[in-house]
PDB file as gemmi writes it, atoms N, CA and C in Angstrom:
CRYST1    1.000    1.000    1.000  90.00  90.00  90.00 P 1                      
ATOM      1  N   MET A   1      -5.637  13.192   1.064  1.00  0.00           N  
ATOM      2  CA  MET A   1      -4.728  12.221   2.192  1.00  0.00           C  
ATOM      3  C   MET A   1      -6.012  11.106   1.327  1.00  0.00           C  
ATOM      4  N   ALA A   2      -4.912  10.852   0.732  1.00  0.00           N  
ATOM      5  CA  ALA A   2      -5.995   8.979   0.340  1.00  0.00           C  
ATOM      6  C   ALA A   2      -6.290   8.345   1.182  1.00  0.00           C  
ATOM      7  N   ASP A   3      -6.755   7.337   1.067  1.00  0.00           N  
ATOM      8  CA  ASP A   3      -7.543   6.504   2.086  1.00  0.00           C  
ATOM      9  C   ASP A   3      -7.089   4.979   1.178  1.00  0.00           C  
ATOM     10  N   VAL A   4      -5.675   3.595   1.687  1.00  0.00           N  
ATOM     11  CA  VAL A   4      -5.838   2.441   1.676  1.00  0.00           C  
ATOM     12  C   VAL A   4      -6.119   2.040   2.245  1.00  0.00           C  
ATOM     13  N   HIS A   5      -6.777   0.298   1.535  1.00  0.00           N  
ATOM     14  CA  HIS A   5      -7.929  -0.758   1.984  1.00  0.00           C  
ATOM     15  C   HIS A   5      -7.328  -1.437   1.771  1.00  0.00           C  
ATOM     16  N   TYR A   6      -7.180  -3.514   3.017  1.00  0.00           N  
ATOM     17  CA  TYR A   6      -6.698  -3.927   2.921  1.00  0.00           C  
ATOM     18  C   TYR A   6      -7.837  -4.788   3.010  1.00  0.00           C  
ATOM     19  N   GLU A   7      -8.256  -5.276   1.777  1.00  0.00           N  
ATOM     20  CA  GLU A   7      -9.150  -6.766   2.861  1.00  0.00           C  
ATOM     21  C   GLU A   7      -8.734  -8.173   1.578  1.00  0.00           C  
ATOM     22  N   ILE A   8      -8.526  -9.196   3.451  1.00  0.00           N  
ATOM     23  CA  ILE A   8      -8.318 -10.759   3.296  1.00  0.00           C  
ATOM     24  C   ILE A   8      -8.837 -11.640   2.894  1.00  0.00           C  
ATOM     25  N   VAL A   9      -8.859 -11.703   1.546  1.00  0.00           N  
ATOM     26  CA  VAL A   9      -9.228 -13.235   0.496  1.00  0.00           C  
ATOM     27  C   VAL A   9      -8.613 -13.931   0.541  1.00  0.00           C  
ATOM     28  N   GLU A  10      -9.563 -14.982   0.215  1.00  0.00           N  
ATOM     29  CA  GLU A  10      -8.874 -16.600  -0.442  1.00  0.00           C  
ATOM     30  C   GLU A  10      -8.209 -16.390  -1.506  1.00  0.00           C  
ATOM     31  N   HIS A  11      -6.901 -16.888  -1.868  1.00  0.00           N  
ATOM     32  CA  HIS A  11      -6.010 -17.097  -3.201  1.00  0.00           C  
ATOM     33  C   HIS A  11      -4.739 -17.881  -3.171  1.00  0.00           C  
ATOM     34  N   ASP A  12      -5.158 -18.713  -4.387  1.00  0.00           N  
ATOM     35  CA  ASP A  12      -4.235 -19.426  -4.497  1.00  0.00           C  
ATOM     36  C   ASP A  12      -3.789 -20.785  -3.440  1.00  0.00           C  
ATOM     37  N   GLY A  13      -4.982 -20.761  -3.179  1.00  0.00           N  
ATOM     38  CA  GLY A  13      -4.717 -22.476  -1.900  1.00  0.00           C  
ATOM     39  C   GLY A  13      -5.104 -21.293  -0.128  1.00  0.00           C  
ATOM     40  N   GLY A  14      -4.796 -20.375  -0.570  1.00  0.00           N  
ATOM     41  CA  GLY A  14      -4.639 -19.809   1.063  1.00  0.00           C  
ATOM     42  C   GLY A  14      -5.118 -19.064   1.269  1.00  0.00           C  
ATOM     43  N   TRP A  15      -4.572 -17.893   1.775  1.00  0.00           N  
ATOM     44  CA  TRP A  15      -5.234 -16.659   2.151  1.00  0.00           C  
ATOM     45  C   TRP A  15      -3.381 -15.330   1.618  1.00  0.00           C  
ATOM     46  N   ALA A  16      -4.477 -14.375   1.290  1.00  0.00           N  
ATOM     47  CA  ALA A  16      -3.996 -12.619   0.431  1.00  0.00           C  
ATOM     48  C   ALA A  16      -4.466 -12.049   1.414  1.00  0.00           C  
ATOM     49  N   TYR A  17      -3.778 -11.003   1.536  1.00  0.00           N  
ATOM     50  CA  TYR A  17      -4.716  -9.406   1.343  1.00  0.00           C  
ATOM     51  C   TYR A  17      -4.155  -8.342   0.139  1.00  0.00           C  
ATOM     52  N   LYS A  18      -5.302  -8.447  -0.688  1.00  0.00           N  
ATOM     53  CA  LYS A  18      -5.834  -7.106  -1.031  1.00  0.00           C  
ATOM     54  C   LYS A  18      -5.766  -6.265  -1.442  1.00  0.00           C  
ATOM     55  N   VAL A  19      -5.259  -5.357  -2.392  1.00  0.00           N  
ATOM     56  CA  VAL A  19      -5.375  -3.637  -2.575  1.00  0.00           C  
ATOM     57  C   VAL A  19      -5.684  -3.676  -3.701  1.00  0.00           C  
ATOM     58  N   GLY A  20      -6.608  -3.069  -3.784  1.00  0.00           N  
ATOM     59  CA  GLY A  20      -7.119  -3.081  -5.426  1.00  0.00           C  
ATOM     60  C   GLY A  20      -7.547  -4.387  -5.856  1.00  0.00           C  
ATOM     61  N   ASP A  21      -6.723  -4.419  -6.947  1.00  0.00           N  
ATOM     62  CA  ASP A  21      -6.796  -5.874  -8.120  1.00  0.00           C  
ATOM     63  C   ASP A  21      -5.065  -6.221  -7.606  1.00  0.00           C  
ATOM     64  N   VAL A  22      -4.186  -5.570  -6.868  1.00  0.00           N  
ATOM     65  CA  VAL A  22      -3.058  -6.413  -6.521  1.00  0.00           C  
ATOM     66  C   VAL A  22      -3.365  -7.475  -4.980  1.00  0.00           C  
ATOM     67  N   PHE A  23      -2.308  -8.784  -5.251  1.00  0.00           N  
ATOM     68  CA  PHE A  23      -3.122  -9.158  -4.580  1.00  0.00           C  
ATOM     69  C   PHE A  23      -0.924  -9.798  -3.464  1.00  0.00           C  
ATOM     70  N   SER A  24      -0.995  -9.858  -2.726  1.00  0.00           N  
ATOM     71  CA  SER A  24       0.407 -10.716  -1.975  1.00  0.00           C  
ATOM     72  C   SER A  24       0.575 -11.931  -2.266  1.00  0.00           C  
ATOM     73  N   GLU A  25       1.578 -12.269  -1.615  1.00  0.00           N  
ATOM     74  CA  GLU A  25       2.196 -13.514  -1.435  1.00  0.00           C  
ATOM     75  C   GLU A  25       0.727 -13.885  -0.444  1.00  0.00           C  
ATOM     76  N   PRO A  26       0.532 -15.889  -1.564  1.00  0.00           N  
ATOM     77  CA  PRO A  26      -0.603 -16.236  -0.101  1.00  0.00           C  
ATOM     78  C   PRO A  26       0.500 -16.400   0.659  1.00  0.00           C  
ATOM     79  N   PHE A  27      -0.641 -16.319   2.401  1.00  0.00           N  
ATOM     80  CA  PHE A  27       0.252 -17.641   3.527  1.00  0.00           C  
ATOM     81  C   PHE A  27      -0.826 -18.585   3.202  1.00  0.00           C  
ATOM     82  N   PRO A  28      -0.413 -19.416   4.822  1.00  0.00           N  
ATOM     83  CA  PRO A  28      -1.179 -20.864   5.020  1.00  0.00           C  
ATOM     84  C   PRO A  28      -2.808 -20.526   5.681  1.00  0.00           C  
ATOM     85  N   THR A  29      -2.678 -19.381   5.938  1.00  0.00           N  
ATOM     86  CA  THR A  29      -3.838 -19.203   7.518  1.00  0.00           C  
ATOM     87  C   THR A  29      -4.045 -17.842   6.617  1.00  0.00           C  
ATOM     88  N   HIS A  30      -5.911 -17.459   7.172  1.00  0.00           N  
ATOM     89  CA  HIS A  30      -6.738 -16.504   7.242  1.00  0.00           C  
ATOM     90  C   HIS A  30      -5.595 -15.632   8.278  1.00  0.00           C  
ATOM     91  N   ASP A  31      -5.130 -15.689   9.609  1.00  0.00           N  
ATOM     92  CA  ASP A  31      -4.977 -14.861  10.470  1.00  0.00           C  
ATOM     93  C   ASP A  31      -2.852 -14.049   9.850  1.00  0.00           C  
ATOM     94  N   GLN A  32      -2.355 -15.406   9.235  1.00  0.00           N  
ATOM     95  CA  GLN A  32      -0.893 -14.478   8.630  1.00  0.00           C  
ATOM     96  C   GLN A  32      -1.042 -13.777   7.898  1.00  0.00           C  
ATOM     97  N   ALA A  33      -2.027 -14.013   6.849  1.00  0.00           N  
ATOM     98  CA  ALA A  33      -2.644 -13.002   5.794  1.00  0.00           C  
ATOM     99  C   ALA A  33      -2.922 -11.780   6.779  1.00  0.00           C  
ATOM    100  N   ARG A  34      -3.245 -11.568   7.856  1.00  0.00           N  
ATOM    101  CA  ARG A  34      -4.888 -10.501   8.137  1.00  0.00           C  
ATOM    102  C   ARG A  34      -2.720  -9.840   9.190  1.00  0.00           C  
ATOM    103  N   ASP A  35      -2.049 -10.318   9.496  1.00  0.00           N  
ATOM    104  CA  ASP A  35      -0.818 -10.334  10.212  1.00  0.00           C  
ATOM    105  C   ASP A  35      -0.861  -9.219   9.453  1.00  0.00           C  
ATOM    106  N   ALA A  36       0.035 -10.128   7.968  1.00  0.00           N  
ATOM    107  CA  ALA A  36       1.277  -9.723   7.079  1.00  0.00           C  
ATOM    108  C   ALA A  36       0.289  -7.582   7.069  1.00  0.00           C  
ATOM    109  N   ALA A  37      -1.072  -8.467   6.928  1.00  0.00           N  
ATOM    110  CA  ALA A  37      -1.215  -7.085   6.374  1.00  0.00           C  
ATOM    111  C   ALA A  37      -1.546  -5.401   7.333  1.00  0.00           C  
ATOM    112  N   ASP A  38      -1.424  -6.151   8.191  1.00  0.00           N  
ATOM    113  CA  ASP A  38      -1.762  -5.027   9.755  1.00  0.00           C  
ATOM    114  C   ASP A  38      -0.447  -4.191   9.355  1.00  0.00           C  
ATOM    115  N   ARG A  39       0.633  -4.782   8.940  1.00  0.00           N  
ATOM    116  CA  ARG A  39       1.966  -4.992   9.462  1.00  0.00           C  
ATOM    117  C   ARG A  39       2.068  -3.877   8.454  1.00  0.00           C  
ATOM    118  N   ALA A  40       2.050  -3.795   7.089  1.00  0.00           N  
ATOM    119  CA  ALA A  40       1.918  -3.286   5.774  1.00  0.00           C  
ATOM    120  C   ALA A  40       1.075  -2.218   5.498  1.00  0.00           C  
ATOM    121  N   ALA A  41       0.042  -2.177   5.966  1.00  0.00           N  
ATOM    122  CA  ALA A  41      -0.834  -0.933   7.026  1.00  0.00           C  
ATOM    123  C   ALA A  41      -0.339   0.440   7.822  1.00  0.00           C  
ATOM    124  N   ALA A  42      -0.017  -1.105   8.912  1.00  0.00           N  
ATOM    125  CA  ALA A  42       1.264   0.572   9.132  1.00  0.00           C  
ATOM    126  C   ALA A  42       2.497   1.527   9.034  1.00  0.00           C  
ATOM    127  N   GLU A  43       2.726   0.725   8.336  1.00  0.00           N  
ATOM    128  CA  GLU A  43       4.251   0.816   7.777  1.00  0.00           C  
ATOM    129  C   GLU A  43       3.551   1.845   6.433  1.00  0.00           C  
ATOM    130  N   GLN A  44       2.152   1.936   5.569  1.00  0.00           N  
ATOM    131  CA  GLN A  44       2.373   3.384   5.323  1.00  0.00           C  
ATOM    132  C   GLN A  44       1.680   4.140   5.780  1.00  0.00           C  
ATOM    133  N   LYS A  45       1.516   4.223   7.007  1.00  0.00           N  
ATOM    134  CA  LYS A  45       1.851   5.858   7.675  1.00  0.00           C  
ATOM    135  C   LYS A  45       2.805   6.137   8.445  1.00  0.00           C  
ATOM    136  N   VAL A  46       3.700   5.437   8.094  1.00  0.00           N  
ATOM    137  CA  VAL A  46       5.119   6.279   8.787  1.00  0.00           C  
ATOM    138  C   VAL A  46       5.564   6.822   7.462  1.00  0.00           C  
ATOM    139  N   ALA A  47       6.064   8.128   8.452  1.00  0.00           N  
ATOM    140  CA  ALA A  47       6.633   9.441   8.180  1.00  0.00           C  
ATOM    141  C   ALA A  47       8.075   9.160   6.865  1.00  0.00           C  
ATOM    142  N   GLY A  48       8.040   9.640   6.387  1.00  0.00           N  
ATOM    143  CA  GLY A  48       9.607   9.997   5.308  1.00  0.00           C  
ATOM    144  C   GLY A  48       9.925  10.895   5.772  1.00  0.00           C  
ATOM    145  N   GLU A  49      10.903  11.532   4.250  1.00  0.00           N  
ATOM    146  CA  GLU A  49      11.371  12.019   4.335  1.00  0.00           C  
ATOM    147  C   GLU A  49      11.235  13.818   3.172  1.00  0.00           C  
ATOM    148  N   THR A  50      11.277  14.668   2.933  1.00  0.00           N  
ATOM    149  CA  THR A  50      10.359  15.685   2.108  1.00  0.00           C  
ATOM    150  C   THR A  50      10.595  15.452   1.452  1.00  0.00           C  
ATOM    151  N   GLU A  51      10.971  15.231  -0.494  1.00  0.00           N  
ATOM    152  CA  GLU A  51      12.033  15.389  -1.001  1.00  0.00           C  
ATOM    153  C   GLU A  51      12.354  16.228  -2.242  1.00  0.00           C  
ATOM    154  N   ASP A  52      12.612  16.529  -3.114  1.00  0.00           N  
ATOM    155  CA  ASP A  52      12.367  17.145  -4.365  1.00  0.00           C  
ATOM    156  C   ASP A  52      11.947  15.636  -4.884  1.00  0.00           C  
ATOM    157  N   ILE A  53      10.593  15.029  -5.692  1.00  0.00           N  
ATOM    158  CA  ILE A  53      11.274  14.568  -7.354  1.00  0.00           C  
ATOM    159  C   ILE A  53      11.158  15.411  -8.769  1.00  0.00           C  
ATOM    160  N   GLU A  54      11.480  14.128  -9.275  1.00  0.00           N  
ATOM    161  CA  GLU A  54      11.425  14.988 -10.716  1.00  0.00           C  
ATOM    162  C   GLU A  54      10.512  13.796 -11.928  1.00  0.00           C  
ATOM    163  N   TYR A  55       9.516  13.780 -12.250  1.00  0.00           N  
ATOM    164  CA  TYR A  55       9.363  12.527 -12.694  1.00  0.00           C  
ATOM    165  C   TYR A  55       8.804  13.154 -15.010  1.00  0.00           C  
ATOM    166  N   GLN A  56       8.862  11.952 -15.995  1.00  0.00           N  
ATOM    167  CA  GLN A  56       8.208  12.121 -16.913  1.00  0.00           C  
ATOM    168  C   GLN A  56       7.274  12.513 -17.098  1.00  0.00           C  
ATOM    169  N   ASP A  57       6.431  12.063 -17.636  1.00  0.00           N  
ATOM    170  CA  ASP A  57       4.866  12.147 -17.694  1.00  0.00           C  
ATOM    171  C   ASP A  57       4.453  11.002 -18.433  1.00  0.00           C  
ATOM    172  N   ARG A  58       2.895  10.350 -19.766  1.00  0.00           N  
ATOM    173  CA  ARG A  58       3.400   9.959 -20.617  1.00  0.00           C  
ATOM    174  C   ARG A  58       3.018  10.815 -22.050  1.00  0.00           C  
ATOM    175  N   ALA A  59       3.228  12.205 -21.399  1.00  0.00           N  
ATOM    176  CA  ALA A  59       3.685  12.881 -23.211  1.00  0.00           C  
ATOM    177  C   ALA A  59       4.838  12.933 -23.427  1.00  0.00           C  
ATOM    178  N   GLY A  60       5.240  12.941 -22.269  1.00  0.00           N  
ATOM    179  CA  GLY A  60       7.242  13.179 -22.438  1.00  0.00           C  
ATOM    180  C   GLY A  60       7.589  14.523 -21.584  1.00  0.00           C  
ATOM    181  N   ASP A  61       6.935  14.881 -20.943  1.00  0.00           N  
ATOM    182  CA  ASP A  61       7.156  16.178 -20.466  1.00  0.00           C  
ATOM    183  C   ASP A  61       7.657  16.065 -18.772  1.00  0.00           C  
ATOM    184  N   TRP A  62       8.852  16.609 -18.997  1.00  0.00           N  
ATOM    185  CA  TRP A  62       9.244  16.133 -17.216  1.00  0.00           C  
ATOM    186  C   TRP A  62       8.935  17.427 -16.228  1.00  0.00           C  
ATOM    187  N   HIS A  63       8.521  17.073 -14.715  1.00  0.00           N  
ATOM    188  CA  HIS A  63       8.374  17.670 -14.171  1.00  0.00           C  
ATOM    189  C   HIS A  63       8.694  17.452 -12.921  1.00  0.00           C  
ATOM    190  N   ASP A  64       8.381  18.562 -11.664  1.00  0.00           N  
ATOM    191  CA  ASP A  64       9.425  18.465 -10.671  1.00  0.00           C  
ATOM    192  C   ASP A  64       8.834  18.727  -9.489  1.00  0.00           C  
ATOM    193  N   GLU A  65       8.872  18.485  -8.526  1.00  0.00           N  
ATOM    194  CA  GLU A  65       7.091  18.506  -7.412  1.00  0.00           C  
ATOM    195  C   GLU A  65       8.353  17.915  -6.212  1.00  0.00           C  
ATOM    196  N   VAL A  66       7.650  19.208  -4.753  1.00  0.00           N  
ATOM    197  CA  VAL A  66       7.975  18.589  -3.978  1.00  0.00           C  
ATOM    198  C   VAL A  66       6.770  17.222  -3.294  1.00  0.00           C  
ATOM    199  N   ALA A  67       7.804  15.748  -2.862  1.00  0.00           N  
ATOM    200  CA  ALA A  67       7.205  15.155  -2.448  1.00  0.00           C  
ATOM    201  C   ALA A  67       7.122  14.797  -0.740  1.00  0.00           C  
ATOM    202  N   GLN A  68       5.944  15.594   0.322  1.00  0.00           N  
ATOM    203  CA  GLN A  68       5.564  15.885   1.670  1.00  0.00           C  
ATOM    204  C   GLN A  68       5.982  14.008   2.329  1.00  0.00           C  
ATOM    205  N   GLY A  69       7.229  14.024   2.697  1.00  0.00           N  
ATOM    206  CA  GLY A  69       7.377  12.638   3.807  1.00  0.00           C  
ATOM    207  C   GLY A  69       6.299  12.744   4.262  1.00  0.00           C  
ATOM    208  N   SER A  70       4.894  13.593   5.203  1.00  0.00           N  
ATOM    209  CA  SER A  70       3.861  13.493   6.228  1.00  0.00           C  
ATOM    210  C   SER A  70       3.071  13.304   5.491  1.00  0.00           C  
ATOM    211  N   ASP A  71       2.518  13.052   4.588  1.00  0.00           N  
ATOM    212  CA  ASP A  71       1.617  13.540   3.259  1.00  0.00           C  
ATOM    213  C   ASP A  71       1.396  11.600   3.731  1.00  0.00           C  
ATOM    214  N   ARG A  72       1.260  10.898   4.569  1.00  0.00           N  
ATOM    215  CA  ARG A  72       0.466   9.521   4.335  1.00  0.00           C  
ATOM    216  C   ARG A  72      -1.135   9.342   4.393  1.00  0.00           C  
ATOM    217  N   PRO A  73      -0.871   8.249   4.304  1.00  0.00           N  
ATOM    218  CA  PRO A  73      -2.313   7.753   3.989  1.00  0.00           C  
ATOM    219  C   PRO A  73      -3.326   7.450   4.545  1.00  0.00           C  
ATOM    220  N   GLU A  74      -4.863   7.386   4.782  1.00  0.00           N  
ATOM    221  CA  GLU A  74      -5.355   6.673   5.576  1.00  0.00           C  
ATOM    222  C   GLU A  74      -5.544   5.046   5.739  1.00  0.00           C  
ATOM    223  N   THR A  75      -5.548   4.029   6.555  1.00  0.00           N  
ATOM    224  CA  THR A  75      -5.126   2.795   5.940  1.00  0.00           C  
ATOM    225  C   THR A  75      -6.616   2.339   6.574  1.00  0.00           C  
ATOM    226  N   ASP A  76      -6.945   1.391   6.479  1.00  0.00           N  
ATOM    227  CA  ASP A  76      -7.276   0.361   6.950  1.00  0.00           C  
ATOM    228  C   ASP A  76      -7.620  -1.525   6.986  1.00  0.00           C  
ATOM    229  N   VAL A  77      -8.136  -2.607   7.307  1.00  0.00           N  
ATOM    230  CA  VAL A  77      -7.462  -3.709   7.346  1.00  0.00           C  
ATOM    231  C   VAL A  77      -8.715  -4.369   7.123  1.00  0.00           C  
ATOM    232  N   THR A  78      -9.861  -4.959   6.578  1.00  0.00           N  
ATOM    233  CA  THR A  78     -11.378  -6.107   6.471  1.00  0.00           C  
ATOM    234  C   THR A  78     -11.026  -7.289   5.983  1.00  0.00           C  
ATOM    235  N   GLY A  79     -11.302  -8.114   6.683  1.00  0.00           N  
ATOM    236  CA  GLY A  79     -11.613  -8.932   6.112  1.00  0.00           C  
ATOM    237  C   GLY A  79     -10.446  -9.834   7.338  1.00  0.00           C  
TER     238      GLY A  79                                                      
END                                                                             
């Protein structure tokens, strides 16, 4: 199972949450950024439907897989 880490950081004249190298939109206050990160982290844990998926890899080969809707990441928020 994957782990998704949200970090609250100063960004673009305000505050944002960051996952890896990706920033959210800026928020005026730390508390607003924290609230948004908490909501996003909670949404990551919501189970979806199990469904068949088809995708093409970089080599151009097609693959069929089953995406388990219950396979959700662990999340945390720091900062």
